[in-house]
C-alpha positions in Angstrom: -5.7 9.5 4.0 -8.3 10.5 1.3 -5.7 10.5 -1.3 -5.6 6.8 -0.7 -9.0 6.0 -1.3 -9.7 3.2 -3.9 -6.1 2.0 -3.4 -4.8 -1.0 -1.8 -2.8 -0.1 1.5 -1.4 -2.1 4.4 -2.7 -1.5 7.7 0.0 -2.3 10.4 -1.7 -2.5 14.1 -0.7 -3.0 17.8 -1.7 -6.2 18.0 0.3 -8.9 15.7 -2.2 -8.6 12.8 -1.7 -6.9 9.5 -4.7 -6.1 7.0 -3.9 -5.5 3.1 -7.1 -4.1 1.4 -8.6 -1.8 -0.8 -9.2 1.2 1.4 -13.1 1.8 0.9 -13.5 5.3 3.1 -12.4 6.4 6.8 -14.7 7.5 9.7 -13.9 8.9 13.0 -12.9 5.9 14.2 -12.3 3.3 11.4 -10.5 2.6 8.4 -12.6 0.9 6.0 -11.3 -1.7 4.0 -12.5 -4.3 1.1 -11.2 -7.8 -0.2 -9.3 -7.7 2.5 -6.5 -10.5 3.4 -6.2 -9.9 7.4 -3.4 -12.1 8.7 -2.9 -12.9 12.2 1.1 -12.7 12.0 1.3 -15.7 14.9 -0.3 -17.9 11.8 3.1 -17.9 10.8 6.2 -18.4 13.2 9.0 -18.6 10.9 7.4 -15.5 8.4 8.0 -12.1 9.4 6.1 -9.2 8.7 8.2 -7.8 5.9 8.5 -11.1 4.3 4.2 -11.6 3.8 3.8 -8.5 2.8 6.6 -8.9 -0.1 4.8 -12.1 -0.7 1.5 -10.1 -0.9 3.1 -7.6 -3.2 4.5 -10.3 -5.3 1.8 -12.7 -5.3 -1.6 -10.5 -4.8 -3.9 -10.1 -2.3 -5.1 -13.5 -0.6 -8.3 -12.0 0.4 -10.1 -13.5 3.5 -12.8 -10.6 4.3 -15.1 -8.8 1.9 -15.3 -6.0 4.3 -12.9 -5.2 7.9 -13.1 -2.1 9.9 -9.7 -1.3 11.8 -10.2 0.9 14.7 -7.9 4.0 14.4 -6.4 3.4 17.9 -5.1 0.1 17.1 -3.3 1.5 13.9 1.0 2.0 13.5 1.5 2.8 9.7 -0.4 2.9 6.8 1.3 2.3 3.6 0.5 1.4 -0.4 1.4 -2.3 -0.8 3.3 -0.7 -4.0 5.5 0.6 -1.7 6.6 -2.6 -0.4 10.4 -3.1 -1.3 11.1 -6.0 -2.7 15.3 -7.1 -2.8 
């Protein structure tokens, strides 16, 4: 995952949260993100995860956290924001 440091990533979690931010570093227990949008998908019940991520890709990250630590055991998937497909 070191090749993603310094890049904007999407972190999908087991919980109904998605994190979009700059990967600053990794630890044994967490991914450390900066300039983060920590989004609770329950706050936008009519927008799917995929729709939300397309909006992030098109409009940019709406930062609501300076920094966030995402526990590795909660992570389901990690991808680059630029890899989100816009149709």
